[in-house]
N, C-alpha and C positions, 0 to 999 in steps of 0.2 A: 542342262537343268539338273539340279541336285535331287537325286531320288534315292533315299535310304531304302534298303531292301524291303522293310515292312510296308512301304507305301508304293512300291512298284506294282503296276497293274498290267497284266497281260490278258485281262478279260475282254475279249473282242466285243461281246454284246454290250458291256457297260461303256466301253469307249464309243461304240456306235451310237448308243443312246445319248451320250454327251454331245456328240457332233450333230445329231439330229435335233436335239432340243435347244442347242445353243449354236446355231449355224453361222453366227457372225465371228469369223476367224480374225485373228490379228496376224497379218502377213509381215514377216521379218525377212528382208532380202540381204544376203551377204554383202558387206561393204557399204551398206546404207544405214545412216544413223537415224532412221525413222521407223516407226511401226505404223502399219496401215490397216484399218478395218476393211474387210471384204466379206460380204455374205456369199457363202458357197453351199453346195449340196454334194453329198457323197454318192457316187455311183460305183459300186464294186471297189476297184483299186485306184480310183482317181476322184478328184473333186472338179466341179464345174463352177465358174463364176464369171461375172462380167463387170466392167467398170467404164466410167466416162473416160474418153481418150485424154481429157484434160487432167486427169488424176496422175500425179507424178509417179504413182506405183506402176503404171503401164510401161513407162520408159525403164524404170528400175528392173521390172520383171524381164523385159525384153533383153536387157543388157546382161543380167546375172544368169538367167536360164534356170535358176533354182530359187526356192523360198521355203521358209518354215511357215506352216499354217498352224497357229496356236489357238486352241479352243479352251476357254475357261468356263467350266461348268458351275454347278451350284456351289456356293461357299457361304460360310457363316462363322462368326465369332463363337468361341467355346469358353464359357466361364469356369474357373476352378471351383466355383460354388456348386457346380453340377456333379462333382465327383464325391466319392465317399469321404475323403479327407481333404478338404480344400487347402489346408495348411501345407500339404506336400505336393501341390500342383500349381502350375502357372497358367495364365491365360494363353490361349492358342487360337488357331484358325483351322477349320476343316475346309477342304477344297478338292476339286477335281480339275486336272489340266491334261490335255493331250497335245503333243507337239509332233506334227507330221512334217518330215523333210520331203519336199516334192520337186520333181523336175517340171518346169513350166513349158507348156506348149500353147502359144497364142493362136487364136482363130482369126482369120482375116476375111474369109468369104461370108457374104451376107447370110447364106443358107445355114452355115455353121453357127453364126451368132444368133440367128432366130431360133435354132434348135436348142442352144444353151438357155436362152431366155425362157422358151416354152417349158423346158425341163425344170428349171428353177421355179417358175410360177406355178406349175402343176403341183409341185410338192407343197406349196403354201396356200394356193388359191385356185383349187381345181375348177371353180365356176368361171374363171376368166379365160378368155382365148385371145391370142394375139391378133386374130383376124377381126376383133372388135375395133381395132384402131383404124383410123382412116389411112389410106395409102400414103398420103402426104406426111402424116405424123410418123408412120412407120419408117418411111424413107429418111426423114430427118433424124429419127432416133438411131437408125443404123449407121448414119454418118458420124454420130457422136460417141458411139460406144465400141468397145472391143470385148472379146470373150476369151477365156482361158480354160485350158484343161491342166490340172495339177496332178501329175502321175505320182503316186505315193512310192517313195524310195524306202523310207523307214518311219517308224512311229515309236515315240517314247511317251509314256503316260504315268502320271502320279495321282493316286487317289489317297488323300490323307483324310481319313474318316475314323479317327480314334482307334485304329487297329492295335495300338500299343497300350490300350486300356482293358480292364476286365470286362467280361460279358455284362455284369451288372451296371458298370459305369457306362458302357456303350448304350444300354437300354435307357439309362437316365439322360444321356445326351440326346438320344432320339426323342424321348418324351419332351424335354425342354424345347428342342428345335421345332417339333410339331405344334407346340403351343404358341409359337411365334409365327404369325402369318408370313413374314418376309423370309423365314428360314424353312418353310415347309419342304421345299424341294431338296434341301440338304438332308433333312430328316428322312425323306422318302428314299434318297440314294443310300443312306446308311442302312435303312430297314431292308432294302433290296440286297445290299452287300452282305448283310448278316442273316438274311432269311427270316427276318422278324416281321 
């Protein structure tokens, strides 16, 4: 990933927020010409996720043993008209992306798979319990899915949020983004990044 120094992010709290708020990762497996969406959750230095055994990603992960999990956070178009002198600026895009290189560990035992599912669901739906399922449905589900632990080897992140602009222009961009309902999250990230 191309990461100019101005946009390199080593802010672990901000990276964790992106992963938590946008948990649908794009899995890229070395040697495979496809990208696969997979919802995961982060636990310390690893991610947990599960997939249907019919998903071709299961085989690809098993064969490769590693994968990149890429998280795309909030993003938005930035108009030159928002800057002090629009005639000296070009349209651009502000965005957040985190790329985790991970070692892949498949889980095969039913208890491990149940644990992964419970952990994922509790993060998003704490009112639901797996024991609400009938035993027949649970058994059927466990035959159809597999779970993975993705141990983090390295992380590279890029936060492109107008860092190369003046404080006044950053404030103008935040103002315009916050006035657009679809871009509120980008404005929020920028405000947090600049303490505004």
